[in-house]
Legacy VTK file of the C-alpha trace (Angstrom):
# vtk DataFile Version 3.0
C-alpha trace
ASCII
DATASET POLYDATA
POINTS 463 float
-12.612 -10.625 -20.213
-9.854 -9.925 -22.702
-9.140 -12.391 -25.479
-5.710 -13.078 -23.945
-7.317 -13.971 -20.613
-9.971 -16.100 -22.276
-7.375 -18.089 -24.217
-5.217 -18.538 -21.118
-8.129 -19.874 -19.067
-9.172 -22.251 -21.848
-5.625 -23.561 -22.088
-5.313 -24.026 -18.326
-8.691 -25.761 -18.160
-7.991 -28.104 -21.055
-4.664 -29.276 -19.625
-5.301 -29.313 -15.867
-9.050 -29.818 -15.530
-9.529 -26.494 -13.697
-13.194 -26.397 -12.656
-13.801 -22.671 -12.263
-12.786 -19.402 -10.740
-13.270 -15.677 -10.330
-10.907 -12.741 -10.492
-10.792 -8.984 -10.203
-8.464 -6.382 -11.667
-8.111 -2.913 -10.175
-6.351 -0.342 -12.347
-6.489 3.021 -10.632
-10.169 3.880 -10.257
-11.287 1.124 -12.620
-12.519 -2.242 -11.370
-13.153 -5.243 -13.599
-14.464 -8.595 -12.382
-14.733 -11.913 -14.218
-16.205 -15.306 -13.316
-15.783 -18.525 -15.262
-16.528 -22.215 -14.945
-18.568 -23.944 -12.280
-19.036 -23.790 -8.542
-20.746 -27.160 -8.859
-20.284 -28.775 -12.292
-22.659 -31.649 -11.534
-25.504 -29.231 -10.872
-24.382 -26.826 -13.604
-24.145 -24.024 -11.022
-21.754 -21.268 -12.166
-19.178 -19.327 -10.179
-20.384 -15.879 -9.070
-18.809 -12.928 -7.262
-20.428 -14.192 -4.053
-19.184 -17.787 -4.329
-17.126 -18.744 -1.283
-13.587 -20.082 -1.726
-10.831 -21.091 0.664
-8.113 -18.462 0.201
-5.582 -20.778 1.909
-2.187 -19.116 2.519
-3.496 -15.680 1.616
-4.881 -15.881 5.157
-1.328 -15.169 6.363
-1.647 -11.551 5.278
-4.730 -11.185 7.503
-2.810 -12.498 10.511
0.050 -10.130 9.660
-2.481 -7.295 9.377
-3.553 -8.014 12.954
0.086 -7.517 13.902
0.121 -4.202 12.045
-3.063 -3.075 13.803
-1.693 -4.081 17.197
1.667 -2.413 16.559
-0.089 0.804 15.523
-1.985 0.698 18.813
1.231 0.181 20.792
0.205 -3.323 21.882
2.735 -5.274 19.822
6.285 -4.893 18.510
7.503 -6.976 15.570
11.049 -6.938 16.988
10.272 -7.811 20.602
10.728 -11.422 21.753
7.631 -13.554 21.298
7.786 -14.436 24.997
6.917 -10.833 25.923
3.429 -11.537 24.569
3.242 -15.339 24.839
5.352 -16.363 27.867
4.763 -20.081 27.287
6.473 -20.129 23.889
9.035 -22.917 23.634
11.317 -24.625 21.114
13.848 -27.445 21.171
16.468 -24.702 20.693
16.252 -22.560 23.838
18.304 -19.712 22.349
15.909 -19.494 19.399
12.907 -19.651 21.738
14.236 -16.795 23.864
15.131 -14.580 20.911
12.372 -15.395 18.408
10.423 -12.285 17.412
7.179 -11.678 15.576
9.266 -10.681 12.578
10.992 -14.075 12.601
7.624 -15.827 12.728
6.128 -13.793 9.878
9.048 -13.908 7.417
9.845 -17.654 7.609
13.347 -17.493 9.084
12.729 -19.368 12.354
14.687 -22.465 11.274
11.800 -24.751 12.231
11.021 -27.548 9.759
7.654 -27.343 8.000
5.790 -30.038 9.968
2.646 -29.953 7.807
1.633 -33.595 8.054
0.629 -33.381 11.704
-2.534 -31.487 10.777
-3.897 -34.742 9.344
-4.242 -35.885 12.951
-4.046 -32.998 15.440
-7.452 -31.290 15.641
-7.231 -29.283 18.858
-6.830 -25.506 19.035
-4.534 -22.746 17.865
-3.227 -22.409 21.425
-2.460 -26.119 21.680
-0.766 -26.153 18.290
1.403 -23.212 19.362
2.331 -25.140 22.519
3.410 -28.189 20.478
6.121 -26.119 18.810
8.427 -26.979 21.734
8.558 -30.586 20.478
9.215 -29.916 16.781
12.562 -30.507 15.105
14.528 -27.805 13.290
15.706 -28.222 9.690
18.225 -25.348 9.715
19.697 -22.744 12.037
17.701 -19.922 13.622
17.699 -16.937 11.199
20.018 -18.879 8.908
17.822 -18.587 5.809
14.298 -18.619 4.434
12.148 -21.723 4.784
8.400 -21.429 4.294
6.677 -22.431 7.514
2.921 -22.471 8.086
3.305 -23.480 11.701
4.961 -20.240 12.776
1.959 -18.293 11.463
-0.188 -20.434 13.769
2.103 -19.287 16.590
1.730 -15.669 15.411
-2.038 -16.119 15.457
-1.815 -17.263 19.066
0.406 -14.293 19.892
-2.437 -12.087 18.620
-4.839 -14.046 20.835
-2.594 -13.246 23.809
-2.347 -9.568 22.837
-6.095 -9.065 22.438
-7.460 -11.657 24.879
-9.751 -13.080 22.191
-9.657 -16.060 19.863
-8.073 -15.491 16.437
-11.334 -15.821 14.504
-13.090 -13.193 16.615
-10.217 -10.745 16.202
-10.203 -11.166 12.402
-13.969 -10.657 12.225
-13.931 -7.627 14.535
-10.802 -5.861 13.310
-10.759 -6.748 9.576
-13.902 -8.379 8.157
-16.337 -6.060 9.930
-14.701 -2.737 8.989
-14.235 -3.873 5.370
-17.709 -5.386 5.036
-16.315 -8.812 4.078
-18.461 -11.939 4.199
-16.229 -14.459 5.921
-16.212 -18.004 7.224
-13.366 -20.172 8.529
-11.932 -23.600 7.905
-13.150 -26.121 10.450
-15.640 -28.861 11.104
-17.974 -26.226 12.546
-18.065 -24.115 9.354
-21.678 -23.295 8.470
-22.272 -22.554 4.798
-26.057 -22.722 5.114
-27.706 -20.461 2.550
-24.411 -19.394 1.002
-23.185 -19.671 -2.570
-20.149 -21.944 -2.314
-17.589 -23.003 -4.907
-17.144 -26.695 -4.192
-13.558 -28.020 -3.886
-11.976 -30.148 -6.639
-8.660 -31.848 -7.334
-7.113 -32.644 -10.738
-7.139 -36.267 -11.823
-3.884 -35.827 -13.756
-5.601 -36.683 -17.035
-7.135 -33.338 -17.941
-10.131 -33.610 -15.627
-10.984 -32.955 -11.990
-13.017 -34.643 -9.275
-14.928 -33.408 -6.260
-13.017 -33.693 -2.969
-13.684 -32.927 0.679
-13.011 -29.537 2.249
-9.890 -29.173 4.352
-11.357 -28.944 7.845
-8.660 -28.442 10.485
-9.380 -25.177 12.256
-5.923 -24.963 13.874
-4.607 -23.837 10.464
-6.685 -20.660 10.619
-3.876 -18.082 11.026
-1.812 -19.637 8.231
-4.565 -20.678 5.829
-8.093 -20.871 7.232
-10.082 -17.927 5.829
-13.013 -18.477 3.471
-14.575 -15.588 1.587
-15.693 -14.513 -1.877
-14.559 -12.217 -4.666
-16.563 -9.287 -3.326
-14.830 -9.619 0.021
-11.401 -9.927 -1.548
-12.010 -6.804 -3.630
-12.633 -4.889 -0.398
-9.390 -6.374 0.963
-7.458 -5.400 -2.166
-8.787 -1.823 -2.012
-7.566 -1.667 1.597
-4.114 -2.848 0.521
-3.966 -0.294 -2.278
-4.950 2.397 0.225
-1.975 1.615 2.509
-4.039 -0.328 5.027
-6.835 2.213 5.523
-9.168 2.011 7.352
-7.627 -0.856 9.357
-4.233 0.463 10.419
-1.868 3.391 10.072
0.092 3.857 6.866
3.348 3.440 8.778
2.214 0.140 10.307
1.044 -1.135 6.910
4.213 -0.197 5.075
6.228 -2.083 7.699
4.512 -5.250 6.448
6.001 -4.778 2.981
9.665 -4.316 3.945
11.786 -7.272 2.691
13.309 -9.357 5.483
14.821 -12.438 3.860
15.703 -13.267 0.221
13.821 -16.026 -1.603
14.285 -17.726 -4.960
12.915 -16.260 -8.189
10.495 -18.407 -10.186
11.038 -16.774 -13.581
13.532 -14.661 -15.485
11.515 -11.443 -15.490
10.869 -11.297 -11.721
13.856 -10.119 -9.699
14.908 -9.351 -6.107
12.438 -11.827 -4.617
12.061 -11.688 -0.849
9.642 -12.332 1.973
8.349 -9.428 4.058
5.666 -9.971 6.760
2.939 -12.222 5.385
3.793 -11.020 1.881
6.264 -11.798 -0.874
7.923 -8.915 -2.713
9.775 -8.626 -5.999
10.520 -6.429 -8.977
8.115 -7.616 -11.686
8.918 -6.232 -15.143
10.834 -3.516 -13.294
7.913 -2.560 -11.033
7.691 -3.139 -7.293
5.270 -6.030 -6.699
3.743 -7.342 -3.474
1.988 -10.701 -3.722
1.093 -14.046 -2.212
-0.373 -17.330 -3.389
-2.549 -19.799 -1.580
-3.185 -23.513 -2.096
-5.079 -26.085 -0.077
-7.041 -29.205 -0.958
-9.654 -28.095 -3.495
-8.667 -24.435 -3.873
-6.076 -21.921 -5.084
-5.865 -18.159 -4.696
-3.565 -15.288 -5.542
-3.354 -11.630 -4.506
-0.851 -9.270 -6.121
-0.521 -5.489 -6.315
1.779 -2.736 -7.473
1.630 -0.405 -4.430
3.133 2.599 -6.176
0.724 2.454 -9.113
-2.571 1.607 -7.410
-2.997 -1.546 -9.463
-3.728 -5.061 -8.306
-5.455 -8.383 -8.855
-7.277 -11.102 -6.914
-7.724 -14.651 -8.228
-9.844 -17.430 -6.686
-10.085 -20.987 -8.080
-11.859 -24.121 -6.869
-9.377 -26.725 -8.101
-6.098 -27.342 -6.287
-2.683 -28.380 -7.617
-3.141 -26.973 -11.134
-0.755 -23.932 -10.991
-3.654 -22.108 -12.659
-3.670 -19.199 -10.209
0.032 -18.504 -10.749
-0.271 -18.725 -14.529
-3.288 -16.435 -14.656
-1.549 -14.062 -12.239
1.284 -13.515 -14.715
-1.148 -12.976 -17.590
-3.045 -10.310 -15.634
0.102 -8.613 -14.320
1.612 -8.493 -17.803
-1.547 -6.824 -19.074
-1.314 -4.243 -16.273
2.335 -3.657 -17.223
1.527 -3.323 -20.931
3.606 -6.407 -21.755
2.868 -9.416 -23.915
2.353 -12.446 -21.632
4.804 -15.309 -21.879
3.494 -18.517 -23.542
1.847 -20.863 -21.049
2.642 -24.089 -22.888
6.141 -24.663 -21.386
4.872 -24.237 -17.834
1.824 -26.403 -18.457
4.112 -29.064 -19.907
6.140 -28.918 -16.699
2.926 -29.419 -14.740
1.969 -32.442 -16.849
5.443 -33.903 -16.327
5.182 -33.425 -12.563
1.792 -35.151 -12.494
3.182 -38.043 -14.531
6.103 -38.326 -12.107
3.706 -38.443 -9.150
1.626 -41.118 -10.869
4.778 -43.176 -11.449
5.716 -42.862 -7.782
2.259 -44.057 -6.730
2.449 -46.995 -9.154
5.869 -47.876 -7.801
4.641 -47.751 -4.210
1.642 -49.950 -4.920
3.710 -52.455 -6.866
5.656 -53.173 -3.692
5.107 -56.296 -1.650
3.079 -56.629 1.510
5.464 -56.663 4.523
6.402 -60.236 5.501
5.735 -61.682 8.944
9.268 -60.881 10.146
8.631 -57.167 9.554
5.128 -57.179 10.975
6.461 -57.906 14.443
8.079 -54.459 14.618
5.868 -52.556 12.177
2.543 -53.274 13.878
1.574 -51.124 16.841
0.792 -47.566 17.894
3.604 -45.025 17.734
3.792 -41.594 19.371
5.548 -38.243 18.877
4.758 -35.411 21.351
3.973 -32.920 18.573
2.300 -35.302 16.125
0.370 -37.527 18.556
0.048 -41.129 17.365
-0.473 -43.349 14.362
-1.331 -47.034 14.196
-0.216 -49.840 11.891
-2.424 -52.922 12.000
-3.434 -55.857 9.830
-6.613 -55.443 7.805
-7.866 -57.707 5.018
-4.512 -59.464 4.776
-2.515 -56.228 4.452
-0.940 -53.780 6.860
-2.632 -50.375 7.012
-1.261 -47.169 8.500
-3.892 -44.834 9.963
-2.989 -41.312 11.054
-6.034 -39.079 11.400
-7.517 -38.558 7.940
-4.527 -40.275 6.302
-4.963 -43.988 5.639
-2.873 -46.147 3.302
-1.543 -49.695 2.919
2.074 -50.318 3.921
4.272 -51.732 1.162
7.933 -52.694 0.792
9.401 -51.357 -2.450
12.060 -53.088 -4.548
14.857 -50.986 -3.022
13.718 -51.878 0.504
11.899 -48.600 1.207
8.861 -49.086 3.449
6.085 -46.697 2.507
2.413 -45.970 3.137
1.207 -43.921 0.163
-2.212 -42.581 -0.800
-3.552 -43.739 -4.142
-4.175 -40.218 -5.391
-2.923 -38.027 -8.274
-1.312 -35.721 -5.673
-0.494 -38.186 -2.894
0.735 -37.809 0.642
2.936 -40.556 2.024
4.811 -41.739 5.098
8.115 -43.635 4.810
9.104 -45.863 7.708
12.341 -47.111 9.239
12.930 -49.288 12.245
14.610 -47.616 15.229
15.176 -48.646 18.790
11.873 -48.457 20.618
9.792 -47.471 17.616
9.826 -46.129 14.060
11.441 -43.207 12.274
9.088 -41.499 9.848
9.634 -39.266 6.828
6.501 -37.542 5.506
5.744 -36.185 2.048
6.102 -32.590 3.258
9.315 -32.992 5.249
12.678 -34.375 4.100
13.833 -35.437 7.564
13.246 -38.446 9.799
11.102 -37.986 12.909
11.244 -40.368 15.904
7.992 -42.063 16.957
8.138 -44.216 20.074
6.076 -47.401 20.300
3.369 -47.085 22.937
1.345 -50.257 22.226
1.809 -53.430 20.226
-0.893 -54.649 17.877
-1.800 -58.306 17.462
-1.655 -59.609 13.906
-3.840 -62.370 12.538
LINES 1 464
463 0 1 2 3 4 5 6 7 8 9 10 11 12 13 14 15 16 17 18 19 20 21 22 23 24 25 26 27 28 29 30 31 32 33 34 35 36 37 38 39 40 41 42 43 44 45 46 47 48 49 50 51 52 53 54 55 56 57 58 59 60 61 62 63 64 65 66 67 68 69 70 71 72 73 74 75 76 77 78 79 80 81 82 83 84 85 86 87 88 89 90 91 92 93 94 95 96 97 98 99 100 101 102 103 104 105 106 107 108 109 110 111 112 113 114 115 116 117 118 119 120 121 122 123 124 125 126 127 128 129 130 131 132 133 134 135 136 137 138 139 140 141 142 143 144 145 146 147 148 149 150 151 152 153 154 155 156 157 158 159 160 161 162 163 164 165 166 167 168 169 170 171 172 173 174 175 176 177 178 179 180 181 182 183 184 185 186 187 188 189 190 191 192 193 194 195 196 197 198 199 200 201 202 203 204 205 206 207 208 209 210 211 212 213 214 215 216 217 218 219 220 221 222 223 224 225 226 227 228 229 230 231 232 233 234 235 236 237 238 239 240 241 242 243 244 245 246 247 248 249 250 251 252 253 254 255 256 257 258 259 260 261 262 263 264 265 266 267 268 269 270 271 272 273 274 275 276 277 278 279 280 281 282 283 284 285 286 287 288 289 290 291 292 293 294 295 296 297 298 299 300 301 302 303 304 305 306 307 308 309 310 311 312 313 314 315 316 317 318 319 320 321 322 323 324 325 326 327 328 329 330 331 332 333 334 335 336 337 338 339 340 341 342 343 344 345 346 347 348 349 350 351 352 353 354 355 356 357 358 359 360 361 362 363 364 365 366 367 368 369 370 371 372 373 374 375 376 377 378 379 380 381 382 383 384 385 386 387 388 389 390 391 392 393 394 395 396 397 398 399 400 401 402 403 404 405 406 407 408 409 410 411 412 413 414 415 416 417 418 419 420 421 422 423 424 425 426 427 428 429 430 431 432 433 434 435 436 437 438 439 440 441 442 443 444 445 446 447 448 449 450 451 452 453 454 455 456 457 458 459 460 461 462
């Protein structure tokens, strides 16, 4: 570990509470691996190269790789309508449904709103989740612009299931993990970590520390963020990427994954021409062509980045979410590969601290609100349904109103400005805002700046 890397990690840990991590740097024929911190701080168990992490959204590149493999075999075409492979595909916009292609799904230009919150409640299957797309609202026009969308990668995963006649997990194991020799598990309540070295998930407390949290466990998110593996496995994956997809797919099929499709915003002044390809982001980093992707889910962060023309790349795995640590360390490692002096981390860490303070203030504000009066309870209490999201219930409990939606549970409060909100008491909270509408409630979730209609299906008795 270089002194620059060591100082960066210390700084990130001291400010954010980052628990631990592992990373690898490939520079031509040279491989360097580093592990730091704890897989389980309570037991004093350190991170190792075999510690399992959720790689979160870096799973998207594996689903895109299945598309590359299938296209190289003549079984799939990125520019053919999705309905050629998955005839049951539907959307509220029939034109978009009829013309949506695999390319649209994999580069985030479908126009569909993000719809993340539903995975707090809907634990079914990838096929069912793909079917629910027909009931989900759009936030912009079809192919109008970029908007990151996990759900469309779930649809792409189901398209691969239709192409191969197997479930997504089996295809990934057979066509990617097996040939590369990767140890792999998947997000889900059935995940068996018996006998494995696992980095346990943590979340920052916003005060410079971190606490143990539960694993994310919804298996329907597999194609967009459900792969679990270790540094050794990700090194094998990175070597495959640096070798133009060999031995998994043809060079032509792999390079098609890296072609920019839609422009995205740049996050810093020295990274230009940002775009999204197919399961990958691309840019010019310090004047060099860069392909990369980050991943974040409850308890974990990851990052993969490589310079395809120079046979250089990095993998980062961390077992604390919401710290920006993976992105900060990414830039340190990339700058070293470019022979540049890394930018100071203090300004970006200060931004992180400010964002955590802002979240804490929002939580305090929500919990300082009043309990809904009896006049509101008449229309707030009940069970409410949306065909994509299923249902949530608001009922009286211990003198308060509580909203329960799958693994989300929070008291309902009325804020000073009249906003009705159910907010988690957490340093990085999710929330649901509520409005009365005819026949039910409109809901705005923490991941989606639009109001969704939920129809009342039962009324609840209040005490």
